PANUTI-251644 format. One line per 3 residues: number of its first residue (from 1); for each residue x, y, z of N, C-alpha, C, O. Coordinates in steps of 0.2 Angstrom, whole numbers, always signed. Layout:
NUM = X/Y/Z/X/Y/Z/X/Y/Z/X/Y/Z | ...
***
This chain:
1 = -261/+145/+79/-264/+138/+77/-259/+135/+73/-256/+137/+68 | -258/+128/+74/-254/+124/+70/-258/+119/+66/-262/+116/+68 | -257/+119/+59/-260/+115/+55/-258/+108/+55/-251/+107/+55
4 = -262/+103/+55/-260/+96/+55/-262/+92/+49/-268/+92/+47 | -257/+89/+46/-259/+86/+39/-261/+79/+41/-257/+75/+44 | -266/+77/+38/-269/+70/+39/-270/+67/+33/-271/+70/+28
7 = -269/+60/+33/-270/+56/+27/-277/+53/+26/-279/+50/+31 | -280/+54/+21/-287/+51/+20/-287/+44/+21/-282/+40/+20 | -293/+41/+24/-293/+34/+26/-292/+30/+20/-289/+24/+20
10 = -294/+32/+14/-294/+28/+8/-288/+29/+4/-287/+26/-2 | -283/+33/+7/-277/+35/+3/-272/+29/+3/-271/+26/+8 | -270/+27/-3/-265/+22/-3/-259/+23/+1/-256/+29/+1
13 = -256/+18/+4/-249/+19/+7/-244/+20/+2/-243/+15/-2 | -240/+25/+2/-235/+26/-3/-229/+20/-2/-228/+18/+4 | -226/+19/-7/-221/+14/-7/-215/+17/-4/-214/+23/-4
16 = -211/+12/-1/-205/+14/+3/-200/+18/-2/-199/+15/-7 | -198/+23/+0/-193/+27/-4/-186/+23/-4/-183/+22/+2 | -184/+21/-9/-177/+18/-9/-172/+22/-6/-171/+28/-8
19 = -168/+19/-2/-162/+22/+1/-156/+21/-3/-154/+15/-4 | -152/+26/-5/-146/+25/-9/-140/+25/-4/-139/+29/+0 | -137/+20/-5/-131/+19/-1/-126/+24/-2/-125/+26/-8
22 = -122/+26/+3/-117/+31/+2/-111/+28/-2/-111/+22/-3 | -108/+32/-5/-102/+30/-10/-98/+25/-7/-95/+20/-10 | -96/+26/+0/-91/+22/+3/-94/+15/+4/-89/+11/+5
25 = -100/+14/+4/-103/+7/+5/-103/+4/-2/-104/-3/-2 | -103/+7/-8/-104/+3/-14/-97/+3/-18/-97/+0/-23 | -92/+6/-15/-85/+6/-18/-82/-1/-16/-83/-4/-11
28 = -78/-4/-21/-75/-10/-20/-69/-9/-15/-67/-3/-14 | -67/-14/-12/-61/-13/-7/-55/-12/-11/-53/-16/-15 | -52/-7/-10/-46/-5/-14/-39/-9/-12/-34/-8/-15
31 = -40/-13/-6/-34/-16/-4/-30/-21/-9/-24/-21/-9 | -35/-24/-13/-32/-29/-18/-27/-25/-23/-22/-27/-24 | -29/-19/-25/-26/-15/-29/-19/-12/-26/-14/-12/-28
34 = -20/-9/-20/-15/-6/-16/-9/-11/-15/-4/-9/-16 | -11/-17/-12/-6/-22/-10/-3/-25/-17/+3/-26/-17 | -7/-26/-22/-4/-28/-28/+1/-23/-31/+6/-25/-34
37 = -1/-17/-31/+4/-12/-34/+10/-11/-30/+16/-11/-33 | +10/-12/-23/+15/-11/-19/+20/-18/-20/+26/-17/-20 | +17/-23/-20/+20/-30/-21/+24/-30/-27/+30/-32/-27
40 = +21/-29/-33/+24/-30/-39/+30/-25/-40/+35/-27/-43 | +29/-19/-38/+35/-14/-39/+40/-16/-35/+46/-15/-37 | +39/-18/-28/+44/-20/-24/+48/-26/-26/+54/-26/-25
43 = +44/-30/-29/+47/-36/-32/+52/-35/-37/+58/-37/-37 | +51/-31/-42/+55/-29/-47/+61/-26/-45/+67/-27/-47 | +60/-21/-41/+66/-17/-38/+71/-21/-34/+77/-21/-34
46 = +68/-26/-30/+71/-30/-25/+75/-35/-29/+81/-38/-27 | +73/-37/-35/+77/-41/-40/+84/-38/-41/+89/-41/-41 | +84/-32/-42/+90/-28/-43/+94/-27/-37/+100/-28/-37
49 = +91/-25/-31/+94/-24/-25/+98/-30/-23/+103/-30/-20 | +94/-36/-24/+97/-43/-21/+103/-45/-26/+106/-50/-24 | +104/-42/-32/+109/-44/-37/+107/-50/-41/+111/-52/-44
52 = +100/-51/-41/+98/-57/-45/+97/-55/-53/+100/-58/-57 | +94/-49/-54/+93/-46/-60/+95/-39/-60/+90/-35/-59 | +101/-37/-61/+102/-29/-60/+99/-25/-65/+97/-19/-64
55 = +97/-28/-71/+93/-24/-76/+86/-22/-74/+83/-17/-77 | +84/-25/-69/+77/-24/-66/+77/-17/-63/+71/-14/-63 | +83/-14/-61/+83/-8/-58/+81/-2/-63/+79/+3/-61
58 = +81/-3/-70/+79/+2/-75/+72/+1/-76/+69/+6/-77 | +70/-5/-77/+63/-6/-79/+58/-4/-74/+52/-3/-75 | +60/-4/-67/+56/-3/-62/+53/+4/-62/+48/+6/-58
61 = +57/+9/-65/+55/+16/-65/+48/+17/-68/+44/+21/-66 | +46/+13/-73/+40/+13/-76/+34/+11/-71/+29/+14/-70 | +36/+6/-67/+31/+3/-62/+31/+8/-57/+25/+9/-54
64 = +36/+11/-55/+36/+16/-49/+32/+22/-50/+28/+24/-46 | +31/+24/-57/+27/+30/-58/+20/+28/-59/+15/+31/-56 | +18/+22/-63/+11/+21/-65/+8/+16/-60/+2/+17/-58
67 = +11/+11/-57/+8/+6/-53/+9/+7/-46/+5/+8/-42 | +16/+7/-44/+17/+8/-37/+15/+15/-35/+14/+16/-29 | +16/+20/-39/+14/+27/-38/+7/+29/-38/+3/+29/-34
70 = +5/+30/-45/-2/+32/-46/-7/+27/-44/-12/+30/-40 | -7/+21/-46/-12/+16/-44/-13/+16/-36/-18/+15/-34 | -7/+16/-33/-7/+15/-26/-10/+21/-22/-14/+20/-17
73 = -9/+27/-25/-12/+33/-22/-19/+33/-23/-23/+35/-19 | -22/+30/-29/-29/+30/-30/-32/+25/-25/-38/+27/-23 | -29/+20/-24/-31/+15/-19/-32/+19/-12/-37/+18/-8
76 = -27/+23/-10/-27/+27/-4/-33/+32/-4/-36/+33/+1 | -34/+35/-9/-39/+40/-10/-46/+36/-8/-50/+39/-5 | -47/+30/-11/-53/+27/-10/-54/+25/-3/-59/+25/+0
79 = -48/+23/+0/-48/+21/+7/-50/+27/+12/-54/+27/+17 | -48/+33/+10/-50/+40/+13/-58/+40/+13/-61/+42/+18 | -61/+39/+7/-68/+40/+6/-72/+35/+10/-77/+36/+13
82 = -69/+29/+11/-72/+23/+14/-71/+24/+22/-74/+20/+26 | -67/+29/+24/-66/+30/+31/-61/+26/+34/-60/+25/+40 | -56/+23/+30/-51/+18/+33/-45/+22/+34/-41/+23/+29
85 = -43/+24/+40/-37/+29/+41/-31/+25/+40/-26/+27/+37 | -31/+18/+42/-25/+14/+41/-23/+13/+33/-18/+15/+31 | -28/+11/+30/-27/+10/+23/-25/+16/+19/-21/+16/+14
88 = -29/+21/+20/-28/+28/+17/-21/+30/+18/-17/+32/+13 | -18/+30/+24/-12/+32/+26/-6/+28/+23/-1/+30/+20 | -7/+21/+23/-2/+17/+20/-2/+17/+13/+4/+18/+10
91 = -7/+16/+9/-7/+16/+2/-5/+23/-1/-1/+23/-6 | -8/+29/+2/-6/+35/-1/+2/+37/+0/+5/+39/-4 | +4/+35/+6/+11/+36/+8/+16/+32/+4/+21/+35/+1
94 = +15/+26/+4/+19/+21/+0/+19/+23/-8/+23/+22/-12 | +13/+25/-10/+12/+27/-17/+17/+33/-18/+20/+34/-23 | +17/+38/-13/+21/+44/-14/+28/+42/-13/+32/+45/-17
97 = +30/+37/-10/+37/+34/-9/+39/+32/-16/+44/+34/-18 | +35/+29/-20/+37/+26/-27/+37/+32/-31/+42/+32/-36 | +33/+37/-31/+33/+43/-35/+40/+47/-34/+43/+49/-38
100 = +41/+47/-27/+48/+50/-25/+54/+47/-28/+59/+50/-30 | +53/+40/-27/+59/+36/-30/+60/+37/-37/+65/+38/-40 | +54/+37/-41/+54/+38/-48/+57/+45/-50/+62/+46/-54
103 = +55/+50/-46/+58/+57/-48/+65/+57/-46/+69/+61/-50 | +67/+54/-41/+74/+54/-39/+79/+51/-44/+84/+53/-46 | +76/+45/-46/+80/+41/-51/+80/+44/-58/+85/+43/-62
106 = +75/+49/-60/+75/+52/-66/+78/+59/-66/+78/+62/-71 | +81/+61/-61/+84/+67/-60/+91/+66/-57/+92/+67/-51 | +95/+64/-62/+102/+62/-60/+106/+67/-56/+110/+66/-52
109 = +105/+74/-57/+108/+79/-54/+106/+79/-46/+111/+80/-42 | +100/+78/-45/+98/+78/-38/+101/+72/-35/+103/+72/-29 | +100/+66/-38/+103/+60/-35/+110/+60/-34/+113/+58/-29
112 = +114/+63/-38/+121/+64/-37/+123/+69/-32/+127/+68/-28 | +119/+74/-31/+120/+79/-25/+118/+76/-19/+122/+77/-14 | +113/+71/-18/+111/+68/-12/+116/+63/-10/+118/+62/-4
115 = +119/+59/-15/+124/+54/-14/+121/+48/-9/+115/+48/-8 | +125/+44/-7/+123/+38/-3/+121/+40/+4/+116/+37/+6 | +123/+46/+6/+121/+48/+13/+114/+51/+12/+110/+49/+17
118 = +113/+55/+7/+106/+57/+6/+101/+52/+5/+95/+52/+8 | +103/+47/+1/+98/+41/+0/+97/+37/+6/+92/+35/+8 | +103/+36/+10/+102/+33/+17/+97/+36/+21/+93/+33/+25
121 = +97/+43/+21/+92/+47/+26/+85/+46/+23/+81/+46/+27 | +85/+46/+16/+78/+45/+13/+75/+39/+15/+69/+38/+17 | +79/+33/+15/+77/+27/+17/+76/+26/+24/+71/+22/+26
124 = +80/+29/+28/+79/+29/+36/+72/+32/+38/+69/+29/+42 | +70/+38/+35/+64/+41/+36/+58/+36/+35/+53/+36/+38 | +59/+33/+29/+53/+28/+28/+53/+22/+32/+48/+19/+34
127 = +59/+20/+35/+59/+15/+40/+56/+17/+46/+52/+13/+49 | +57/+23/+48/+54/+26/+54/+46/+26/+53/+42/+24/+58 | +44/+28/+47/+37/+28/+46/+34/+21/+46/+28/+20/+49
130 = +38/+16/+44/+35/+9/+43/+35/+7/+50/+31/+2/+52 | +39/+9/+55/+39/+7/+62/+32/+8/+65/+29/+3/+68 | +29/+14/+65/+23/+16/+68/+17/+13/+64/+12/+12/+67
133 = +18/+12/+57/+13/+9/+54/+12/+1/+56/+7/-2/+56 | +18/-2/+57/+18/-9/+60/+14/-9/+66/+10/-14/+68 | +15/-4/+71/+11/-4/+77/+4/-4/+76/+0/-7/+79
136 = +2/+0/+71/-5/+1/+69/-8/-5/+66/-14/-7/+67 | -4/-9/+63/-6/-15/+59/-7/-21/+64/-11/-25/+62 | -5/-20/+70/-6/-25/+75/-14/-27/+76/-16/-32/+79
139 = -18/-22/+74/-25/-23/+75/-29/-24/+69/-35/-24/+68 | -25/-26/+64/-28/-28/+57/-29/-35/+56/-33/-38/+58 | -24/-38/+53/-24/-45/+52/-16/-48/+51/-12/-44/+50
142 = -16/-54/+52/-9/-57/+52/-5/-56/+45/+1/-55/+46 | -8/-56/+40/-5/-54/+33/-2/-47/+33/+4/-46/+32 | -6/-42/+35/-3/-36/+35/+2/-35/+40/+7/-31/+39
145 = +1/-38/+46/+7/-37/+51/+13/-40/+48/+18/-36/+49 | +13/-45/+45/+19/-48/+42/+22/-44/+37/+28/-43/+36 | +18/-41/+33/+20/-36/+27/+24/-30/+31/+29/-28/+28
148 = +21/-27/+36/+24/-21/+39/+30/-23/+43/+35/-19/+43 | +30/-28/+46/+36/-30/+50/+42/-31/+45/+48/-28/+46 | +41/-35/+39/+47/-36/+34/+48/-30/+30/+54/-29/+29
151 = +43/-26/+29/+45/-20/+25/+49/-15/+29/+54/-11/+27 | +48/-15/+36/+52/-11/+40/+59/-13/+40/+64/-9/+40 | +60/-20/+41/+67/-22/+41/+70/-21/+34/+76/-20/+34
154 = +66/-21/+29/+69/-20/+22/+72/-12/+22/+77/-11/+19 | +68/-8/+24/+70/-1/+24/+76/+0/+28/+81/+4/+26 | +76/-3/+34/+82/-2/+38/+88/-5/+35/+94/-2/+35
157 = +88/-11/+32/+93/-14/+29/+96/-10/+23/+102/-9/+22 | +91/-7/+19/+93/-3/+13/+96/+3/+16/+101/+6/+13 | +94/+6/+21/+97/+12/+24/+104/+11/+26/+108/+15/+25
160 = +105/+6/+30/+111/+5/+33/+116/+3/+27/+122/+5/+27 | +114/+0/+22/+118/-2/+16/+120/+4/+13/+126/+5/+11 | +115/+9/+12/+117/+16/+9/+122/+20/+13/+127/+22/+10
163 = +121/+20/+20/+126/+24/+24/+133/+21/+24/+138/+24/+24 | +133/+14/+25/+139/+11/+26/+143/+9/+19/+149/+8/+19 | +139/+8/+14/+142/+6/+7/+143/-1/+7/+147/-3/+2
166 = +141/-5/+12/+142/-12/+12/+137/-16/+7/+131/-15/+9 | +140/-19/+2/+135/-22/-3/+131/-27/+0/+125/-28/-2 | +134/-31/+4/+130/-37/+7/+124/-35/+11/+119/-38/+11
169 = +125/-29/+14/+119/-27/+18/+113/-24/+13/+107/-25/+14 | +116/-21/+8/+111/-18/+3/+108/-24/-1/+102/-24/-2 | +111/-30/-2/+108/-36/-5/+104/-39/+0/+98/-42/-2
172 = +105/-39/+7/+100/-42/+12/+94/-38/+11/+88/-41/+12 | +94/-31/+10/+88/-27/+9/+84/-29/+3/+78/-29/+3 | +88/-31/-2/+84/-34/-8/+81/-40/-7/+75/-41/-9
175 = +84/-45/-3/+81/-51/-1/+75/-50/+3/+70/-54/+3 | +75/-46/+8/+70/-44/+12/+64/-41/+8/+58/-42/+10 | +66/-37/+3/+61/-34/-1/+57/-39/-5/+51/-38/-6
178 = +61/-44/-7/+57/-50/-11/+52/-53/-6/+47/-55/-8 | +54/-54/+0/+49/-57/+5/+43/-53/+6/+38/-55/+6 | +45/-46/+7/+39/-41/+7/+35/-42/+1/+29/-42/+2
181 = +37/-42/-5/+33/-42/-11/+29/-49/-11/+23/-48/-12 | +31/-54/-9/+27/-60/-9/+22/-60/-4/+16/-63/-5 | +23/-57/+2/+18/-57/+8/+13/-52/+5/+7/-53/+6
184 = +15/-46/+2/+10/-41/+0/+6/-44/-6/+0/-43/-6 | +9/-48/-10/+5/-52/-16/+0/-56/-13/-6/-57/-15 | +2/-60/-7/-3/-65/-4/-9/-61/-2/-15/-63/-2
187 = -8/-55/+2/-13/-51/+4/-17/-48/-1/-24/-48/-1 | -14/-46/-7/-18/-44/-13/-23/-50/-16/-28/-49/-17 | -19/-56/-16/-23/-61/-19/-29/-63/-14/-34/-65/-17
190 = -28/-63/-8/-33/-65/-3/-39/-60/-4/-45/-62/-3 | -37/-53/-4/-43/-48/-5/-47/-49/-11/-53/-49/-11 | -44/-51/-17/-47/-51/-23/-51/-58/-24/-56/-58/-26
193 = -47/-63/-22/-50/-70/-22/-56/-71/-18/-61/-73/-19 | -55/-69/-11/-61/-69/-6/-67/-65/-8/-72/-67/-7 | -65/-59/-11/-71/-55/-13/-75/-58/-19/-81/-58/-20
196 = -71/-61/-24/-74/-64/-30/-78/-71/-28/-83/-72/-31 | -75/-75/-24/-78/-81/-22/-83/-80/-16/-87/-85/-15 | -83/-74/-13/-88/-72/-8/-88/-77/-2/-93/-79/+1
199 = -82/-79/-1/-80/-83/+5/-73/-83/+6/-69/-81/+2 | -71/-85/+12/-63/-85/+14/-60/-91/+11/-60/-96/+14 | -57/-90/+5/-53/-95/+2/-46/-95/+4/-43/-100/+6
202 = -43/-89/+5/-36/-88/+7/-37/-84/+14/-39/-78/+14 | -35/-87/+19/-35/-84/+26/-31/-78/+27/-25/-78/+24 | -33/-73/+31/-28/-67/+32/-27/-67/+40/-23/-63/+42
205 = -30/-71/+44/-30/-71/+51/-31/-64/+54/-27/-61/+57 | -37/-62/+53/-40/-55/+55/-40/-55/+63/-41/-60/+66 | -38/-49/+66/-38/-48/+73/-45/-46/+75/-48/-42/+72
208 = -47/-48/+81/-53/-46/+83/-53/-39/+87/-58/-37/+89
***
């Protein structure tokens, strides 16, 4: 025999149980932080690579560790929680790039052993990574597409410059890096401003 629970006719109807949203639904979009960290660190390093402010090559190490590295990886972790494969892969990977750059630059014996050829291989590998991330970005928005196209060109130019030792190519990578930084800054600004104003103030040209 199966017992059936019934509610008395005069029993008050219980209030609806509040539903707690999953963490991924109440977390802020980390894109503004991730793109901002990537942009600012890239900008400072590119000032040195382009030959505009050579001294920026020293101060960028602090940014590479704390902002381009740690902050960007935190943005990537939040993207993992939110279920965004593209954002998680991009922010965590480029955050690791900046941490790797910081470690390489603060360990002169390793940098000396690697030489220009080792650095060229390092940059070439990141260029290849950026190629398939560019393909993935084609389904995101126009701003991200432009960022990934230009950062891919930046890595290729810096890699070729390292392999060949031609300063002009290295400087070209610096100028492309500056363009990458401004595009990423625009993406960061669009993410934070549109979220704050709760409407599209800065367009990103999202793909359907």
